[in-house]
C-alpha positions in Angstrom: -17.2 -70.1 -8.8 -15.5 -66.9 -7.7 -16.7 -63.4 -7.8 -15.2 -61.0 -10.4 -11.8 -59.8 -9.3 -11.0 -62.4 -6.7 -8.9 -64.4 -9.1 -7.8 -61.8 -11.7 -4.5 -62.7 -13.2 -5.3 -66.4 -12.9 -7.2 -66.7 -16.2 -10.3 -64.8 -15.0 -11.2 -61.6 -16.9 -13.3 -58.5 -16.2 -17.0 -58.8 -17.2 -18.1 -57.0 -20.4 -18.4 -53.2 -19.9 -21.0 -51.0 -21.6 -18.5 -48.2 -22.5 -16.1 -50.5 -24.5 -17.5 -50.7 -28.0 -17.1 -49.6 -31.5 -19.5 -49.4 -34.5 -18.8 -49.3 -38.2 -21.3 -48.2 -40.8 -20.0 -49.1 -44.2 -22.0 -46.4 -46.1 -20.4 -43.6 -44.2 -17.0 -44.8 -45.4 -15.1 -43.8 -42.3 -14.4 -47.0 -40.5 -15.1 -46.7 -36.8 -17.8 -44.1 -36.1 -15.9 -42.1 -33.4 -18.7 -39.7 -32.8 -21.2 -42.4 -31.8 -22.4 -41.8 -28.3 -24.8 -44.8 -27.6 -26.1 -47.8 -29.4 -28.5 -50.6 -28.8 -27.5 -54.2 -29.4 -29.7 -56.6 -31.4 -32.8 -57.8 -29.7 -35.2 -60.5 -30.9 -38.8 -61.2 -30.0 -40.2 -64.7 -30.3 -44.0 -64.7 -30.7 -46.0 -66.9 -28.4 -49.4 -66.4 -29.9 -50.0 -70.0 -31.0 -52.2 -71.7 -28.4 -53.8 -75.2 -28.6 -56.7 -76.0 -26.3 -57.3 -79.6 -25.3 -59.6 -80.9 -22.6 -59.8 -77.7 -20.6 -56.1 -76.9 -20.8 -54.1 -74.4 -22.9 -50.8 -75.3 -24.5 -48.6 -72.5 -25.8 -46.1 -72.9 -28.7 -43.3 -70.5 -29.8 -43.9 -68.9 -33.2 -41.8 -66.8 -35.5 -38.7 -64.7 -34.5 -38.7 -60.9 -35.2 -35.6 -58.7 -34.9 -36.4 -55.3 -33.3 -35.1 -51.9 -34.4 -31.8 -50.6 -33.1 -31.4 -47.0 -32.2 -28.0 -45.1 -32.1 -27.2 -41.6 -30.9 -24.4 -39.7 -32.6 -22.8 -36.4 -31.8 -22.9 -34.0 -34.8 -19.3 -32.9 -35.4 -18.1 -30.6 -38.2 -14.7 -31.3 -39.8 -12.4 -29.0 -41.7 -14.2 -29.7 -44.9 -17.5 -28.6 -43.3 -18.9 -32.2 -43.5 -21.1 -33.2 -40.6 -23.0 -36.3 -39.5 -26.3 -34.7 -40.5 -25.2 -34.2 -44.1 -23.7 -37.7 -44.3 -26.9 -39.3 -43.0 -29.1 -37.3 -45.4 -26.8 -38.4 -48.3 -27.5 -42.1 -47.3 -31.3 -41.4 -47.4 -30.9 -39.9 -50.8 -28.8 -42.8 -52.0 -31.7 -45.1 -50.8 -33.9 -43.3 -53.4 -35.5 -40.4 -51.6 -36.1 -37.4 -53.8 -36.9 -34.0 -52.4 -40.3 -32.7 -53.7 -39.2 -29.4 -55.1 -39.0 -28.1 -58.7 -35.3 -28.9 -59.0 -35.8 -32.7 -58.5 -39.3 -33.2 -60.0 -38.1 -32.9 -63.6 -35.8 -35.1 -65.5 -34.6 -38.7 -64.8 -34.9 -38.5 -61.0 -38.5 -37.5 -61.0 -39.9 -41.0 -60.8 -37.3 -42.4 -58.4 -38.4 -43.8 -55.0 -36.9 -45.5 -52.0 -36.4 -49.2 -52.3 -35.0 -51.8 -49.9 -32.3 -52.8 -52.4 -31.1 -49.2 -52.7 -31.4 -48.5 -48.9 -29.3 -51.6 -48.1 -26.8 -50.8 -50.8 -26.4 -47.2 -49.5 -25.8 -48.3 -45.9 -23.6 -51.3 -46.9 -23.1 -52.7 -43.4 -23.6 -52.1 -39.7 -21.3 -54.0 -37.3 -21.4 -53.5 -33.5 -18.4 -54.8 -31.5 -17.9 -55.0 -27.8 -14.3 -54.8 -26.6 -12.2 -56.0 -23.7 -9.8 -54.0 -21.7 -7.1 -54.4 -24.3 -9.3 -53.3 -27.2 -9.8 -56.8 -28.6 -13.3 -57.7 -29.9 -15.1 -60.1 -27.5 -18.6 -59.8 -29.0 -19.4 -58.9 -32.6 -22.9 -58.4 -34.1 -23.5 -58.0 -37.8 -26.8 -56.7 -39.0 -28.0 -58.3 -42.2 -29.8 -56.1 -44.8 -30.0 -53.0 -42.6 -31.7 -49.8 -43.6 -32.4 -46.5 -42.0 -36.0 -46.1 -40.7 -35.6 -42.8 -38.7 -33.2 -39.9 -38.5 -33.8 -37.3 -35.7 -31.7 -34.2 -35.9 -32.1 -33.3 -32.2 -33.2 -30.0 -30.7 -31.6 -26.7 -29.8 -31.9 -24.7 -26.6 -30.3 -21.5 -25.2 -30.4 -23.1 -21.8 -28.3 -26.2 -22.8 -24.5 -26.6 -23.2 -24.5 -30.2 -24.4 -23.3 -31.2 -27.8 -25.8 -31.5 -30.6 -27.0 -35.0 -31.1 -28.6 -37.0 -33.9 -30.6 -40.2 -33.4 -30.8 -42.9 -36.1 -32.8 -46.1 -36.2 -32.2 -49.2 -38.2 -34.3 -52.1 -39.2 -32.7 -55.3 -40.4 -33.7 -58.8 -41.3 -31.6 -60.6 -38.8 -28.3 -60.3 -36.9 -25.5 -62.8 -36.4 -23.3 -63.1 -33.4 -19.8 -64.0 -34.5 -17.5 -65.4 -31.9 -15.7 -68.0 -34.0 -13.5 -65.4 -35.7 -12.6 -63.5 -32.6 -9.3 -63.7 -30.9 -9.8 -64.7 -27.2 -6.6 -66.2 -25.8 -8.2 -66.3 -22.3 -11.1 -68.6 -23.3 -10.8 -72.4 -23.3 -12.7 -74.0 -26.1 
């Protein structure tokens, strides 16, 4: 087995790189989220809490699988229509059923509305994370199933900082699928 780069051009490719990725969030209706700065990839935890004791020995068994939250960081741009990421994310939370507790919303048909999983998943529609190769082809694709927003942080402000304003967003989901069967990878022998 050769080290990366010693046989490039002979069927060997570069390893996956952290900066080659794209994310689509269906509820934002924009396709690729170009102002995304960082994202986690799916992570699962397999519980190991089940223990059986026999004759002075402990035997451990794997338990259920839980999928952990994913956090993303976005830059907060403003376009010519004065639409920004903060406003778009707040709209998704409202579409999930959140009602502001002020007089304007506490009367009428919206007064008894609350957040539900069905509305939260429907508002978000889909979250897909794709890792790309040097040519921009997808080499790893994760699809989050039944995702919904659990946290939106609108960042902070400082007179001492020159960085762009950022928003953090967290998602919970029931499970994620790794799709490699529908990807185009001419370099891979199957």
